[in-house]
C-alpha positions as CSV (number, residue, x, y, z in Angstrom):
1,M,16.7,3.8,-33.9
2,S,13.1,4.9,-33.2
3,A,11.6,5.3,-29.8
4,R,8.9,2.8,-28.9
5,D,5.9,3.1,-26.6
6,P,5.1,0.5,-24.0
7,G,3.2,-1.5,-26.5
8,G,6.2,-1.8,-28.8
9,R,4.9,0.6,-31.5
10,A,7.2,3.2,-32.8
11,A,6.5,6.6,-31.3
12,R,6.1,9.6,-33.6
13,A,8.3,12.7,-33.1
14,G,6.5,15.6,-31.6
15,R,3.7,13.5,-30.2
16,P,3.0,13.4,-26.5
17,A,3.9,10.2,-24.7
18,P,1.1,7.7,-24.3
19,P,-0.8,7.9,-21.0
20,A,0.7,4.6,-19.7
21,R,4.2,5.9,-20.3
22,R,3.4,9.2,-18.6
23,A,2.0,7.4,-15.6
24,L,5.0,5.1,-15.3
25,G,7.3,8.1,-15.6
26,R,5.6,9.8,-12.7
27,H,6.1,6.7,-10.6
28,A,9.7,6.2,-11.6
29,T,10.7,8.9,-9.1
30,A,9.0,7.1,-6.2
31,F,10.6,3.7,-7.2
32,A,14.0,5.4,-7.6
33,A,13.7,7.0,-4.1
34,L,12.8,3.6,-2.6
35,G,15.7,1.9,-4.3
36,D,18.1,3.1,-1.5
37,K,18.1,1.0,1.6
38,T,18.4,4.0,4.0
39,R,15.4,5.6,2.4
40,L,13.4,2.4,2.4
41,H,14.3,2.1,6.1
42,L,13.1,5.6,6.8
43,I,9.8,4.8,5.1
44,A,9.4,1.7,7.2
45,V,10.1,3.7,10.4
46,L,7.7,6.4,9.5
47,C,5.0,3.9,8.6
48,A,5.4,2.2,12.0
49,G,5.9,5.3,14.2
50,G,3.9,8.1,12.6
51,A,5.3,11.6,12.2
52,M,8.8,11.9,13.6
53,S,11.5,14.5,13.9
54,I,15.0,14.2,12.4
55,T,16.3,13.7,15.9
56,D,13.9,10.7,16.4
57,L,14.9,9.3,13.0
58,T,18.6,9.5,13.7
59,A,18.3,7.8,17.2
60,G,20.0,4.4,17.2
61,T,21.6,4.9,13.8
62,E,25.1,5.9,12.7
63,L,23.7,8.4,10.3
64,T,24.1,12.1,10.8
65,R,21.2,14.6,10.9
66,Q,22.5,16.0,7.6
67,A,22.4,12.6,5.9
68,I,18.9,11.9,7.2
69,T,17.8,15.3,5.9
70,K,19.2,14.6,2.4
71,H,17.4,11.3,2.3
72,L,14.1,12.8,3.5
73,Q,14.4,15.5,0.8
74,V,14.7,12.8,-1.9
75,L,11.6,11.1,-0.4
76,A,9.8,14.4,-0.3
77,D,10.7,15.2,-3.9
78,A,9.1,11.8,-4.8
79,G,6.0,12.8,-2.8
80,L,6.5,9.9,-0.3
81,V,7.0,12.0,2.8
82,R,6.1,15.5,3.9
83,D,7.1,17.7,6.7
84,L,4.8,19.3,9.3
85,K,5.8,22.3,11.4
86,V,5.1,21.6,15.1
87,G,6.2,24.5,17.1
88,R,9.9,25.0,16.2
89,E,10.3,21.4,15.1
90,R,9.8,19.8,11.8
91,R,8.2,16.4,11.9
92,W,8.1,14.1,8.9
93,Q,5.3,11.7,8.0
94,F,4.8,9.1,5.3
95,E,2.4,9.9,2.4
96,A,0.8,6.7,1.2
97,A,-1.0,8.1,-1.9
98,P,1.9,8.2,-4.3
99,L,3.0,4.6,-3.4
100,E,-0.6,3.4,-3.8
101,Q,-0.9,5.1,-7.2
102,A,2.4,3.4,-8.3
103,R,1.1,0.0,-7.0
104,R,-2.1,0.4,-9.0
105,A,-0.1,1.3,-12.1
106,L,2.1,-1.8,-11.7
107,D,-1.1,-3.9,-11.1
108,A,-2.5,-2.6,-14.4
109,F,0.8,-3.4,-16.2
110,A,0.8,-6.9,-14.7
111,A,-2.8,-7.4,-15.8
112,R,-1.9,-6.5,-19.4
113,W,0.9,-9.0,-19.3
114,D,-1.3,-11.7,-17.9
115,R,-3.9,-11.1,-20.7
116,A,-1.1,-11.3,-23.3
117,L,0.2,-14.5,-21.8
118,D,-3.3,-16.0,-21.7
119,R,-3.7,-15.1,-25.4
120,L,-0.4,-16.7,-26.2
121,K,-1.3,-19.9,-24.2
122,A,-4.6,-20.2,-26.0
123,S,-2.9,-19.7,-29.4
124,L,-0.4,-22.4,-28.6
125,E,-3.0,-24.8,-27.4
126,R,-4.9,-24.7,-30.7
C-alpha cells in the first residue's frame, strides 16, 4: 500500500512531504497536548490568570506538583507554554502563537474542503 499526501495522490519514496502535510505534522503535537483534559484546564487557567507558579496551579486541585510539572512539560514541548524565572521561582505562561498557527492551518484546510464541496454541488446541479 502506498503512502498518500493530503490530496489523495500517492507519495513518492525519498521525496519530502508536501508543505501542507509538514504544517499539519507540526501542529499535531499541539493538538495532542490539548487532548488531555488536565492540560486543557491548565491552558485555560493560564489564559485567564497570566503567568503562574506550579504552587498557584496546584491550588484547589487534587493534583500533585509533580503531576502538574509533567503536564506543563508536555505543553512546553508543544510550544504552548513557557517558563519564566522570577527570582527563585519558575512561573509558567501561555504562548498563543503555536495555537494561532494551528488554527490558521485548520482554517486553510476547511477552506479547501469548502471549495471542493462547492465544486461538487455545482457539478451535481448541472
